C-alpha positions, -999 to 999 in steps of 0.1 A, spaced: 310 -541 256 286 -560 234 290 -556 197 258 -543 181 245 -547 146 247 -513 129 220 -525 105 196 -531 134 207 -499 152 197 -479 122 166 -498 111 151 -497 145 155 -460 149 136 -438 126 155 -407 136 191 -410 150 197 -376 135 233 -372 124 258 -400 130 296 -406 130 313 -440 127 351 -444 131 370 -476 133 394 -500 115 386 -525 87 386 -562 95 419 -568 78 435 -540 99 447 -521 68 422 -493 66 411 -465 89 374 -461 83 349 -433 89 313 -426 80 290 -396 85 253 -394 77 227 -367 80 189 -369 83 162 -343 83 126 -339 93 120 -304 79 121 -293 42 151 -271 50 171 -300 65 162 -324 37 172 -299 10 209 -308 12 236 -328 -5 272 -337 2 298 -324 -22 335 -329 -22 356 -299 -11 393 -305 -14 402 -336 7 370 -331 27 333 -325 20 307 -298 27 269 -296 27 252 -277 0 216 -268 -7 201 -291 -34 176 -264 -44 191 -230 -34 157 -213 -38 142 -234 -10 170 -227 15 156 -207 44 181 -209 72 217 -220 65 231 -214 100 230 -250 113 228 -270 81 255 -256 58 290 -265 70 320 -287 63 315 -321 80 349 -334 70 383 -317 68 418 -331 66 448 -316 85 480 -334 75 476 -370 88 444 -361 108 408 -365 95 382 -345 113 345 -354 111 317 -335 129 280 -326 126 285 -289 124 309 -259 119 330 -271 149 349 -290 122 366 -256 115 371 -250 152 389 -283 156 409 -277 124 421 -243 135 428 -253 171 448 -283 162 467 -263 136 478 -241 165 490 -272 184 459 -275 206 444 -309 214 411 -322 201 395 -317 235 410 -282 240 399 -271 206 362 -279 215 363 -260 248 351 -229 230 320 -247 217 287 -260 232 256 -279 219 236 -262 191 214 -233 200 183 -249 186 160 -251 216 141 -271 228 162 -298 212 197 -283 219 212 -308 195 245 -323 207 277 -314 188 293 -347 179 329 -348 166 355 -374 157 392 -373 147 414 -400 132 451 -398 135 474 -419 113 511 -422 122 540 -447 118 518 -473 102 492 -472 130 460 -452 138 441 -440 168 409 -419 171 388 -400 195 351 -390 197 334 -362 215 299 -351 224 289 -317 238 253 -319 251 229 -300 273 223 -314 308 189 -331 302 177 -302 280 189 -275 304 206 -249 281 225 -233 310 247 -265 315 270 -281 290 282 -317 295 314 -326 277 325 -361 270 356 -373 251 363 -410 242 398 -419 230 407 -452 213 443 -461 210 455 -489 187 419 -498 179 410 -535 172 407 -545 136 371 -551 125 357 -528 152 343 -493 151 324 -469 173 291 -452 165 278 -420 180 247 -401 169 228 -370 180 194 -384 191 184 -415 210 152 -416 189 125 -395 173 106 -372 197 95 -337 206 118 -324 219 144 -348 205 162 -367 233 200 -364 231 223 -394 227 233 -411 260 263 -432 271 295 -440 253 298 -446 215 283 -480 205 306 -509 194 299 -521 159 316 -542 132 336 -527 104 340 -548 72 368 -546 46 348 -535 16 337 -499 13 310 -505 -12 292 -531 8 295 -510 40 282 -479 22 253 -499 8 245 -514 43 244 -480 60 224 -463 33 198 -490 31 194 -492 68 187 -455 73 150 -445 75 138 -439 39 118 -408 47 144 -390 69 178 -399 53 195 -372 34 232 -379 27 260 -404 36 298 -401 34 321 -431 38 359 -431 36 385 -459 39 421 -447 44 451 -469 39 469 -468 72 503 -473 56 501 -449 27 474 -424 37 457 -429 3 419 -430 6 387 -441 -12 355 -421 -7 318 -429 -13 291 -402 -12 254 -410 -15 228 -383 -17 190 -388 -17 186 -357 -38 203 -364 -71 
């Protein structure tokens, strides 16, 4: 698979929607994840990321302007022991609760489908990082309608064992802007993951469309110790 420039992937797409990146730093010492949200409506743009324990949650920037919290207020990131869960909706909780009961990542998502926001039927994208014995692996999932047909849900899981240093995978909800919004297609894109969290955060944030970007979360986890560093950027300050 050809390695793509994450900068160009974002700069050339005005509306990828919500996106998840998971991978390993170039020096092989850090497990890396990033999650961003974008918005076209006032309700979607009226959000910030805030820390919540070891994870994060979305919160209304101006509570008086919040009209419908159902699909925009959730915990995108939660930590369960040596597992970090990252998703674009409240299926974070579904995965957390399922895996806490010894279900697999894929089994936990069996009870969920794409979002009920026709005509877009936004895909549910999810990722999980697992650190163990000085190594890491990760998986990504997308639950999407069958070409916009709400009666059919297509489920895809992509698993990456012993990922290569300096490489990551990028999955997002929409191929591009449109009406209705076209769902992501294919397997997660291969991108480069640098060692420095600050430069990576800056690159991602500066590459997202200025009008539509809302918030960005980036975390680098030491594979040996489990200690992590987090960066959060909110357009609404």
